[in-house]
N, C-alpha and C positions, 0 to 999 in steps of 0.2 A: 149878508144882507142880499135880498133880491128887491131891486127898486124898479118901479115903473114910472115913467114920466108922461104927464099930460099937460102940455104947455109948461107953466112954471110950477105946477103941483106935482108932488111925489107921493107915491104910496107903495106898499109892499110888505115884506115880512123880514123879521130879524130872527135868525136862528141862534138860540142860546143853549148852553149845556142842559138846561131843564125844560126845553121846549121852545116853541116859536111864539113870536109876538108880532102884532101889527105895527107898522110904522107909517108916519105921515111926514111930509116935509115940503120944502120950497127951494127953488133954484132961481136966483136972480143974477144974470150974468154968469160969473164964475163962483159966486158965493152960494154955499149950500147950507141948509139947516134941516136936521132930521130929528123927530121926536119918536121915541119908542115907549109904548106903554106895556109893561110886563109885571105881573104879580103885584098889582096895586101900586106900582111905582112908575114914574116917568123919567126917562133918560134922554138927554139932549146932546146932539152932536152938531157942531158948527165947523165950517172950514171952507176950503176952496177946491175947485175942480180944475185939473190941468191935463187935458187929453183924456187918457184912460185911467188916470189916477186922481184920488181925492185924499185930502189930509186936513187935520184940524185938531180941535180939542173938544173934550166932553164938558158937560156942565160941572163936572168934578175937577176940571183942570188937567185931565189926563190926555195925552196925545193919542190920535187914532189915524190909521191909513187904510185905504181900500184901493183895489185894482180891478178894473173890469175884466171879466172872464169871457 
């Protein structure tokens, strides 16, 4: 993921094996939510931010983590 922040709004791209997709999201305090629209489907990620790391669950209940590069 490449994420840009403008206030509490997030935008960017999500790189998947079959190409990239746009993402949108929101950051309130340390709570993050991200939506990715790819191939006529929408995927949601929710979680928390702690310094350079984020973690949480997807709308399918699967865990995810990310680290700032």
